[in-house]
C-alpha positions in Angstrom: 0.0 0.0 0.0 2.8 2.4 -0.9 0.6 5.0 -2.5 -1.5 5.8 0.6 -1.2 9.5 1.6 -2.1 9.3 5.2 -0.3 10.0 8.5 0.3 7.5 11.3 -2.8 8.7 13.2 -5.0 7.1 10.4 -3.2 3.7 10.4 -3.8 1.3 13.3 -2.7 -2.2 14.0 -5.6 -4.3 15.2 -5.1 -7.7 17.0 -8.1 -9.7 18.2 -9.3 -13.2 18.7 -12.8 -13.9 17.4 -15.6 -16.5 18.0 -18.8 -17.4 16.4 -21.7 -17.8 18.8 -23.7 -21.1 18.6 -26.5 -20.8 21.1 -27.4 -18.2 23.7 -25.0 -16.0 25.5 -24.7 -12.4 26.7 -21.9 -9.9 27.3 -22.4 -10.4 31.1 -21.7 -14.1 30.7 -18.6 -13.5 28.6 -17.3 -10.9 31.1 -17.8 -13.3 34.0 -15.4 -15.8 32.3 -12.6 -13.2 32.6 -13.6 -11.5 35.9 -13.5 -14.9 37.6 -9.8 -15.1 36.6 -8.8 -11.7 38.1 -9.7 -9.3 35.4 -11.4 -6.0 36.4 -13.8 -3.7 34.5 -11.9 -0.8 33.1 -14.9 0.7 31.1 -18.4 -0.6 31.8 -20.7 -2.1 29.2 -22.1 0.2 26.5 -24.1 -0.2 23.2 -23.2 1.0 19.7 -25.2 0.7 16.5 -23.5 0.5 13.2 -24.6 0.3 9.5 -22.0 -0.9 7.1 -21.5 -1.2 3.4 -18.8 -3.5 2.0 -17.3 -2.7 -1.3 -15.5 -5.0 -3.9 -15.2 -5.6 -7.6 -16.9 -8.3 -9.6 -14.0 -10.7 -9.0 -14.1 -10.1 -5.3 -10.4 -9.1 -5.4 -10.5 -7.5 -1.9 -12.2 -10.5 -0.3 -9.7 -12.9 -2.0 -6.8 -10.9 -0.5 -8.3 -11.4 3.0 -8.9 -7.7 3.2 -12.0 -5.5 3.8 -13.2 -2.2 2.4 -16.2 -0.8 4.2 -18.2 2.4 4.8 -19.5 2.7 8.4 -22.1 4.8 10.2 -21.7 4.6 14.0 -24.2 5.7 16.5 -23.2 5.7 20.2 -23.9 8.1 23.1 -25.9 10.4 20.9 -23.0 10.8 18.5 -22.8 9.9 14.8 -19.6 9.0 13.1 -19.3 8.4 9.3 -16.0 6.9 8.1 -14.4 4.6 5.5 -12.0 1.9 6.4 -9.6 -0.5 4.6 -8.5 -3.5 6.6 -5.3 -5.1 5.3 -4.6 -8.8 6.2 -1.5 -9.2 8.3 -2.2 -12.4 10.2 0.0 -15.4 10.9 -1.7 -18.5 9.7 -0.3 -20.5 12.7 -1.7 -18.2 15.3 -5.3 -18.2 16.6 -5.7 -14.5 16.5 -6.3 -12.1 13.6 -4.0 -9.1 12.9 -5.0 -6.5 10.4 -3.7 -3.0 9.5 -6.6 -0.6 9.6 -6.6 2.5 7.5 -9.4 5.0 8.4 -10.6 8.3 6.9 -13.6 10.5 7.6 -14.5 11.4 4.0 -17.8 12.0 2.2 -17.6 9.5 -0.7 -16.1 6.2 -1.6 -14.4 7.9 -4.6 -12.5 10.2 -2.2 -11.4 7.2 -0.2 -10.3 5.2 -3.3 -8.2 8.2 -4.4 -6.0 7.6 -1.3 -4.9 4.2 -2.6 -4.0 4.9 -6.2 -3.8 1.6 -8.1 -3.4 -0.5 -4.9 -7.1 -1.3 -4.8 -9.6 -2.0 -7.7 -11.2 1.1 -9.0 -14.4 -0.5 -10.3 -15.7 -1.4 -6.9 -19.3 -1.2 -5.9 -21.5 -2.2 -2.8 -21.7 -6.0 -2.6 -23.0 -6.5 1.0 -24.7 -4.5 3.7 -24.8 -5.1 7.5 -26.6 -3.6 10.5 -25.1 -4.3 13.8 -25.9 -3.9 17.5 -22.6 -4.0 19.4 -22.4 -4.5 23.2 -18.9 -3.8 24.5 -16.8 -3.3 27.6 -13.2 -3.0 28.5 -11.4 -5.2 31.0 -7.9 -5.1 32.5 -5.5 -7.3 34.3 -1.9 -6.0 35.1 -0.7 -4.5 31.8 -3.3 -6.3 29.7 -6.2 -4.2 28.4 -8.9 -6.0 26.4 -12.1 -4.7 24.6 -14.7 -7.4 24.6 -17.5 -7.0 22.0 -20.7 -9.1 21.4 -22.0 -8.2 17.9 -25.4 -9.1 16.6 -25.2 -8.5 12.9 -27.9 -8.7 10.3 -26.4 -9.1 6.8 -28.4 -8.1 3.7 -27.9 -8.8 0.0 -30.8 -7.9 -2.2 -33.9 -9.5 -0.7 -31.9 -12.0 1.3 -30.8 -11.6 4.9 -29.6 -13.5 7.9 -28.4 -12.7 11.4 -25.3 -13.9 13.3 -23.6 -13.3 16.6 -19.8 -12.9 16.9 -17.6 -12.2 20.0 -14.3 -10.4 19.7 -11.5 -9.8 22.2 -9.3 -7.0 21.0 -6.0 -6.3 22.7 -5.4 -2.6 23.0 -2.4 -2.9 25.3 1.2 -1.9 24.4 2.3 -5.6 24.6 4.3 -7.0 21.7 3.9 -10.6 22.6 0.9 -12.7 21.6 0.7 -15.2 24.5 -2.3 -13.2 25.8 -4.5 -14.6 23.0 -3.7 -18.2 24.0 -4.5 -17.2 27.6 -7.9 -15.7 26.6 -8.7 -18.7 24.4 -8.0 -21.0 27.4 -10.4 -19.0 29.5 -13.1 -19.1 26.8 -12.7 -22.9 26.5 -12.9 -23.3 30.3 -16.0 -21.2 30.4 -17.9 -23.7 28.2 -19.6 -20.8 26.5 -21.1 -21.7 23.0 -18.2 -20.1 21.2 -16.3 -21.4 18.1 -12.9 -19.9 17.2 -12.9 -18.2 13.8 -10.5 -16.0 11.8 -13.1 -14.9 9.3 -14.1 -11.2 8.9 -17.8 -10.2 9.0 -17.5 -9.5 5.2 -16.3 -13.1 4.7 -19.0 -14.5 6.9 -21.7 -12.6 4.9 -20.2 -13.7 1.6 -19.9 -17.3 2.5 -23.4 -17.6 4.0 -25.1 -16.0 1.0 -23.1 -18.2 -1.4 -24.0 -21.3 0.6 -27.7 -20.5 0.5 -27.9 -19.4 -3.1 
């Protein structure tokens, strides 16, 4: 992505371990699994609503890279945020967690966002998937470890088709360079016996695969 004209404030490394939900659970139950092992609440539970549009070309070039290009409208605490984001795959296939480089910009149109990338992304992109999300989230801490826990209820829509799915994410926002914390969190999740299945798929990929499977 050598042609991007952004400063470091717009580029973020995201590292998280993710799970699909098979059954009933709640953010309180997920928090309990960590609080029982010595974590404390750093920021109490809140709710955010998001509407997202995913863009790609007819060959699904962005999807096939393992990347994501989306437009988001966030609503939280009576505030509205509109932004574009490109998530570039940076994961290690041998690790259970996902790492991506996030490139964000608060712009008005997709054409303005595309212009930041030059020829690095397809120019003939269009909306290929829409999603509406209710996100319940909280932040927990233990020693130097700081984790945002989210429970997302996402309704995916493509044309007249739709389906809803739950996903849990544990995002590390600590200044810790090691990755042993993700094995630790996964161990706690397994011990909790919550109905969670490890996944490395993005929401874009989940939507694409489900609609293809059902078509």
